[in-house]
C-alpha positions, 0 to 999 in steps of 0.5 A, a space after each residue: 544071587 550075583 551079590 552072593 558070588 562077588 562076595 564069594 569072589 572078593 573073599 578070593 574063592 576061584 569062580 569058573 563060567 558055566 562052560 569051563 572044562 571041568 571033569 565033574 560037575 553038581 550042586 551042594 545043599 548047605 544048611 545051618 543045622 546039618 553037619 553033613 552038605 548033600 552033594 549031587 555030582 556028575 561026571 562031565 566029561 566027553 567020554 562020560 557023555 557019549 557013554 550016557 553016564 553024564 546024567 548019573 548023579 552020585 549022592 555023597 554027603 561031604 562032611 561041614 569042615 572047621 577051620 582045622 579039619 581036614 576033609 578025607 573022610 565022607 559022612 556016611 556010617 563007614 566013613 567012606 574015604 572022600 574022591 579027590 574032587 570031594 575033598 577039594 569041594 569040601 574046602 571050597 564050601 568051607 571057604 563059601 561058608 566063610 564069606 557068606 555067612 552060615 545060611 542056607 545056600 544052594 552052591 553050583 560048582 565045578 572040578 577039573 581034576 585039579 581045582 574046585 571052582 564056584 559057578 554059582 551061589 544062591 538061596 534056595 
């Protein structure tokens, strides 16, 4: 795991400690074959924790971006617009694929409302 995270950090991908102040966080499953990445996201703010909503995981299908693509639509049937953190995450996942290669990966991430950062990368 540390080797993959180190490779991503050397490629210029922002890496955050798990205790970083985040608004959204979760995991993403990257697959070689699938055109979509399955993302499990949750709100991790203090307000969400006190309301008991921090355990509510939202599943979002994020499209796998090519070099020229912009991340603005989700992978569902209705092509629902991605939330801002989903757009930042799609760019982060594209950068991880560039750094590590096209492999089966489990990516942990955190988004602070302005920037999406990598927390951990490992093989499933």
